[in-house]
C-alpha positions in Angstrom: 96.7 101.3 145.3 98.7 99.3 142.8 100.1 101.2 139.9 100.0 98.3 137.4 96.3 98.4 136.4 94.2 100.6 134.2 91.9 102.6 136.5 89.1 102.6 134.0 89.1 98.8 133.6 89.5 98.2 137.3 87.0 100.7 138.7 84.5 101.2 135.8 84.3 98.2 133.5 80.7 99.1 132.6 81.4 102.8 132.0 79.9 104.0 128.6 81.8 107.4 128.4 82.9 108.2 124.9 86.4 109.2 126.0 87.3 106.6 128.6 84.5 104.0 128.9 85.6 100.4 128.5 82.0 99.5 127.7 81.8 101.9 124.7 83.3 100.0 121.7 82.8 103.2 119.5 84.6 105.4 122.0 88.3 106.5 122.4 89.0 103.7 125.0 91.5 105.8 127.0 93.5 103.7 129.5 95.1 105.5 132.4 97.6 104.3 134.9 98.9 105.7 138.2 102.6 106.6 138.3 103.4 108.0 141.7 101.4 111.2 142.1 100.5 111.4 138.4 98.1 109.6 136.1 99.6 108.6 132.7 98.0 107.3 129.5 99.2 106.6 126.0 96.8 107.1 123.1 97.2 106.2 119.4 95.0 108.4 117.3 93.5 107.2 114.0 92.7 108.9 110.8 89.1 109.3 111.8 90.3 111.5 114.7 91.8 114.1 112.4 91.0 117.8 112.2 93.1 118.2 109.1 95.7 116.0 107.4 97.8 114.3 110.1 96.6 116.4 113.0 94.3 115.5 115.9 90.9 117.2 116.2 90.6 119.7 119.0 87.4 118.1 120.3 89.2 114.8 120.7 92.1 116.5 122.5 89.5 118.1 124.9 87.8 114.8 125.5 91.0 113.0 126.2 92.2 115.6 128.7 88.8 116.0 130.3 88.5 112.2 130.9 92.1 111.7 132.0 92.1 114.6 134.4 88.7 113.6 135.8 90.2 110.1 136.6 93.1 111.8 138.3 90.6 113.7 140.5 88.6 110.6 141.5 91.7 108.6 142.2 93.1 111.4 144.4 89.8 111.6 146.4 89.8 107.8 146.8 93.2 108.0 148.4 92.6 111.2 150.3 89.3 109.8 151.8 90.6 106.2 152.2 87.9 104.8 150.1 87.8 101.3 148.5 86.8 102.7 145.1 86.8 106.2 143.6 83.9 108.4 144.2 82.0 109.5 141.1 83.3 112.9 139.9 82.2 115.2 137.2 83.7 118.1 135.4 82.7 121.4 136.8 85.0 123.5 134.6 88.0 123.0 132.4 90.1 125.0 130.0 92.3 123.8 127.2 95.3 125.6 125.7 96.4 124.3 122.3 100.1 125.1 122.1 101.0 123.2 118.9 99.2 121.1 116.4 99.0 117.5 117.8 100.1 114.9 115.2 98.3 111.6 114.9 101.4 109.7 113.9 103.0 107.9 116.9 101.6 107.5 120.4 100.5 110.5 122.4 101.2 110.7 126.2 98.8 112.2 128.6 99.8 113.3 132.1 97.7 114.7 134.9 98.4 115.8 138.5 96.5 117.4 141.3 97.2 121.1 142.1 94.6 121.7 144.7 92.0 119.6 146.6 89.4 119.5 149.3 87.3 116.5 150.3 84.8 117.1 147.4 86.6 119.3 144.8 89.9 118.7 143.0 91.8 121.0 140.6 93.9 119.0 138.1 96.4 120.1 135.5 97.1 117.9 132.5 99.1 117.7 129.3 99.2 115.9 126.0 102.6 115.4 124.5 103.8 114.1 121.1 107.3 112.9 121.9 109.0 115.6 123.9 106.7 118.4 122.7 103.7 119.4 124.9 101.0 120.1 122.4 98.1 120.9 124.7 97.5 121.8 128.4 94.4 121.6 130.5 93.2 122.8 133.9 90.0 121.3 135.2 87.9 121.4 138.4 86.2 118.2 139.2 83.6 117.6 142.0 82.4 114.4 143.7 78.6 114.1 143.1 76.0 112.9 145.6 73.1 110.5 145.2 70.4 112.1 143.0 72.9 113.4 140.5 72.5 111.7 137.1 76.2 110.6 137.1 76.0 109.1 140.6 77.2 105.5 140.5 77.9 105.7 136.8 80.7 103.2 137.5 
């Protein structure tokens, strides 16, 4: 798998997800790239994403981390199972820890990595950083869905 492409654009160009869907012009348009065993994204928040003056809304933080970590899970399963495209995965559970207020000035960096996996279930940790400061952490459990699930073949 090349590390020079945005996974959302390559594997899900018609995805309408608010956080990461390339086909949702009103969404956050998150773009994630593989870097070794991690998935990395940069996001520039706008004033409309504020919770209070100059700080990112917690719901936006949760959405960014949920989407980014979910993509880490499906890319991991694609590699683990030697698939030509990622399986559809959904969030089974996730928790967010807000460690510091997240400023909207300057780009934010998201990182995600796998901490445990089976052939259908992946646990992923992720962070959002403003410069060198980690402002939020996430742990999520993501599962590959089967035909009949509403999200099956969403990309």
